[in-house]
C-alpha positions in Angstrom: 0.0 0.1 0.1 1.0 3.5 -0.7 0.3 5.8 2.1 -0.2 9.5 1.1 0.7 12.1 4.0 0.8 15.7 3.4 1.3 18.2 6.2 1.8 22.0 5.6 3.3 23.1 8.7 4.0 27.0 8.4 0.7 28.6 7.3 2.8 31.9 6.5 5.4 30.5 3.9 5.6 32.8 1.1 4.7 31.3 -2.2 7.8 31.1 -4.7 7.8 33.6 -7.4 9.4 30.8 -9.4 9.0 27.1 -9.2 12.4 26.6 -7.6 13.7 24.3 -10.4 11.5 21.4 -9.2 10.0 20.1 -12.1 11.0 22.8 -14.8 14.6 23.3 -14.6 16.3 24.7 -17.6 19.3 23.2 -19.4 20.0 26.6 -20.9 21.0 28.7 -17.8 25.0 29.6 -17.5 27.0 27.6 -15.2 27.7 30.6 -12.9 23.7 30.8 -12.3 23.1 29.3 -8.7 19.5 28.2 -9.7 20.8 26.6 -12.7 20.1 23.0 -10.8 18.6 19.9 -11.8 14.9 18.9 -11.0 14.2 17.5 -7.7 11.9 14.7 -8.8 14.7 13.3 -11.1 13.7 11.1 -13.7 11.6 8.0 -14.0 12.9 4.7 -13.0 12.3 0.8 -13.6 13.7 -2.3 -12.5 16.9 -2.4 -13.9 17.4 -5.2 -16.8 20.7 -6.3 -15.6 19.6 -6.9 -12.0 19.4 -10.5 -12.1 22.6 -10.6 -13.8 24.4 -8.2 -11.4 23.3 -11.0 -8.7 24.6 -14.0 -10.7 21.4 -14.8 -12.0 19.4 -14.6 -8.3 15.5 -14.5 -7.9 14.0 -11.0 -7.9 12.6 -12.2 -4.6 14.2 -10.0 -1.5 16.3 -12.3 0.8 18.5 -11.4 3.3 21.6 -11.6 1.6 20.1 -10.0 -1.4 17.4 -7.4 0.3 17.2 -5.3 -2.7 16.7 -7.9 -5.5 14.4 -6.9 -8.5 14.2 -3.4 -7.2 15.4 -0.3 -8.9 17.2 0.7 -5.7 20.1 -1.6 -6.6 21.4 1.4 -8.4 21.0 3.7 -5.6 23.5 5.1 -3.3 23.8 3.7 0.0 22.9 5.4 3.0 24.2 9.0 3.8 26.3 9.0 0.2 22.6 9.1 -1.3 22.4 12.6 0.3 24.6 14.6 -2.1 24.3 18.7 -1.8 24.6 21.0 -5.0 27.3 23.6 -4.8 26.9 26.3 -2.7 26.7 29.6 -4.1 25.9 33.2 -2.8 22.0 34.2 -3.6 20.6 37.7 -3.3 20.6 38.5 0.5 22.7 35.7 1.6 26.4 34.7 1.5 28.4 31.6 0.2 28.6 30.3 4.1 25.1 31.1 4.8 23.8 28.9 1.9 26.2 26.2 2.9 25.4 26.1 6.2 21.4 26.0 5.0 22.5 22.8 2.8 24.2 21.2 5.6 21.5 21.6 8.0 19.0 20.0 5.6 21.2 17.3 5.1 21.5 16.5 8.6 17.9 16.6 9.2 17.3 14.4 6.5 19.8 12.0 8.0 18.6 12.2 11.5 14.9 11.7 10.2 15.3 8.6 7.7 18.7 7.0 8.4 19.6 7.6 12.0 19.4 3.7 13.4 17.8 5.0 17.3 14.8 6.6 15.5 14.4 3.9 12.7 14.0 1.9 15.9 11.1 3.8 17.2 13.1 5.7 19.3 13.3 9.8 20.2 14.5 12.0 17.5 16.7 13.8 19.5 19.3 14.7 16.8 16.5 16.0 14.6 14.7 18.1 17.4 18.4 19.6 17.6 18.6 21.0 14.4 15.3 22.9 15.0 14.7 26.3 16.1 12.5 25.7 19.6 10.9 29.4 19.2 9.2 28.0 15.7 7.0 25.8 17.8 7.9 22.7 15.9 9.9 21.1 18.5 6.7 20.9 20.8 4.3 19.8 18.2 6.8 16.8 17.3 7.2 16.0 20.9 3.6 16.0 21.3 3.1 13.9 18.8 5.8 11.5 19.8 3.6 10.9 22.9 0.1 10.7 21.6 -1.7 7.6 21.9 -4.3 8.2 18.9 -3.2 9.6 15.4 -5.9 11.0 13.2 -5.2 10.5 9.6 -5.4 14.7 9.2 -3.5 15.1 12.4 0.3 15.3 13.6 2.0 12.1 13.2 5.8 11.4 13.7 5.7 10.0 10.4 5.3 13.2 8.7 8.7 13.9 9.7 10.6 10.8 10.5 10.6 7.3 9.3 9.9 4.9 12.3 9.7 1.0 12.6 8.0 -0.8 15.8 11.0 -3.1 16.7 8.5 -5.4 18.2 7.0 -6.3 14.7 10.0 -5.4 12.6 13.8 -5.6 12.2 16.3 -3.9 9.8 17.7 -6.4 7.1 21.5 -5.5 6.5 23.2 -2.0 7.2 21.9 -0.5 3.8 19.4 1.9 3.2 19.1 3.1 -0.3 18.7 6.6 -1.1 17.9 8.5 -4.2 16.9 12.2 -4.9 18.2 15.6 -5.1 18.3 19.0 -3.4 18.3 22.6 -4.6 17.9 26.0 -3.4 16.5 29.5 -4.2 15.0 32.7 -2.6 11.3 32.8 -2.1 9.3 36.1 -3.2 9.9 37.6 0.4 13.8 36.9 -0.4 14.0 34.1 2.3 16.6 31.4 1.4 14.5 28.1 0.6 16.1 24.8 0.4 14.0 21.9 -1.2 15.0 18.3 -0.8 13.0 15.0 -2.5 14.3 11.7 -1.7 13.3 8.4 -1.7 14.5 5.8 1.1 14.1 2.0 0.6 14.4 0.2 3.6 14.6 -3.9 3.7 12.9 -5.5 6.7 11.7 -8.6 8.1 9.9 -9.7 10.7 11.4 -9.5 14.4 13.0 -12.6 15.5 11.9 -14.3 12.2 15.4 -15.9 11.8 17.3 -16.3 8.8 14.9 -17.9 6.5 12.3 -15.4 7.5 10.5 -13.4 4.5 12.2 -10.0 3.6 9.9 -6.7 2.2 10.7 -3.2 1.5 9.1 0.1 2.7 9.8 2.9 0.1 9.6 6.3 1.8 9.5 9.4 -0.4 10.0 12.7 1.4 9.9 16.4 0.2 11.2 18.7 2.5 11.3 22.5 2.4 13.3 24.5 4.8 14.1 28.1 5.3 16.2 30.7 6.7 14.2 33.4 7.9 15.4 36.9 8.6 13.5 40.2 9.3 12.3 42.9 9.4 9.1 40.9 8.9 10.3 37.5 10.4 12.3 36.6 13.3 15.3 35.4 12.2 16.2 31.9 12.3 18.7 30.9 14.8 22.4 30.4 14.0 22.9 26.9 13.6 19.6 25.8 13.3 16.8 25.4 10.4 13.0 26.2 10.1 11.3 23.4 8.5 8.6 25.0 6.5 6.7 22.3 4.7 7.2 18.4 4.6 5.2 16.1 2.4 5.5 12.1 2.4 4.5 9.1 0.7 5.1 5.8 2.3 4.8 2.7 0.1 4.1 -0.6 1.7 2.8 0.6 5.4 -0.4 -0.9 6.6 -3.4 1.3 5.7 -5.7 0.2 9.2 -2.8 0.5 11.7 -2.5 4.4 11.8 -0.2 5.0 14.4 3.3 6.4 14.7 5.2 3.8 12.8 5.7 2.4 9.3 4.1 -0.9 9.1 5.3 -2.9 6.5 3.1 -5.5 5.3 4.6 -9.1 4.4 3.6 -11.3 1.5 2.4 -13.7 3.8 0.2 -11.8 5.6 -1.4 -9.8 2.6 -5.2 -9.9 1.7 -6.8 -9.3 -1.6 -7.2 -5.7 -2.4 -10.1 -5.9 -5.0 -13.3 -4.6 -4.5 -16.7 -4.7 -5.9 -15.8 -1.9 -8.2 -12.9 -3.5 -9.2 -9.1 -3.4 -8.4 -7.9 -0.1 -6.9 -5.5 2.0 -9.1 -1.9 1.2 -8.6 1.3 3.4 -8.1 4.9 3.0 -8.6 6.9 4.5 -5.9 9.9 4.2 -7.9 8.5 6.7 -10.5 9.9 10.2 -9.3 8.7 11.9 -12.3 5.4 13.3 -10.6 5.3 15.4 -7.5 3.6 14.2 -4.3 -0.2 14.6 -4.7 -0.8 17.6 -2.1 -4.5 17.5 -2.9 -4.7 13.7 -1.7 -6.4 13.1 1.4 -4.1 12.5 4.2 -4.0 8.6 5.3 -5.2 7.8 1.8 -4.0 4.5 0.6 -3.6 3.2 -2.9 -1.9 -0.2 -3.9 2.1 0.0 -4.8 2.7 -2.0 -7.9 6.1 -3.0 -6.2 8.2 -2.2 -3.3 
C-alpha cells in the first residue's frame, strides 16, 4: 500500500515567485547561475534489466542476502552517500557561507529523520529536534506527536517528519538503506533562502525474530522537505546553527492502511489480503516513479496499491 501524508507546517510560508527548479529546470542557464540546478524529482525509474545478472541470476525476490533484489534501488547510493548537495553559491541576501550552512543543516535533518538507526527503531529523534529552532513551535509539536496515544489521519503524526518502525514487529535487514533524490535552493518571493529536498529511502525489513529464513520485504518512503532561513524585518530571524522546516510531504509505500499509528507498518507477502473490491481493483502507483510530484491534494492517510516495493 501507499499511504499519502501531506503536512503544511507554516501557514505564512511565502509562495515562490518561480518553481525553484523542481520540475521545469532549464538546461540553458549558465554554469555561474546558482539557480541552474537539476529538477528535484529526477527521472522515472524502472527495474534494471541487468539486476538479475548482477546478482548471478538470483531471483527477484528479496532475501536477507540480497534485500534489494528486483528493485531499482539496486542502483541507488547507500545511506548518507545518497544525500548529495548542490554546490553552494551566494544568492541575493545570503552569502556562500550561509547557503552552505543551510544545505548542511537540511542534509543533517534528512539523516536524523530517515537514516538514524535509533530513530528507525522507534527511538526519540533527539538529533532531529536539536536542529530545529525551538521558538518556531515545531519541536513542541513533534514532542506531542511522539507521546500521543491516538493519531488521526489528518493530524500530527511522527511519520510526517521521520521514519520509525516498531522494533517489536519489524527489524532491519542488513546495514544499507538505499537513497535516491536531489536538493536545490533558491530564495522565495519575500527573499527568504529556501532549500528543497526530495528523496526516496528504501528500507529492507523482516519480522522481528523471524530467523534467517524469514521473508523480507521493503518499505519505500519518499520525503519532500522544504526548509528556510528566515530573517527580518517581517520575520524573526532563524537562529544560527538551526533550520526552520516550512513544509513536509511524504508518500509511504508498503505501510498498513489500517494500523494508523506513529510507525511505518510493512505488510509481508504471507500476510497480505486481496485488495480487489466489488467495483474493481484499486489503482496502482509505482513508488519508484519520481517524475510526478507528491499529490498535495490527496486525502491525508489515503491508500493506494503499490505496484512494486
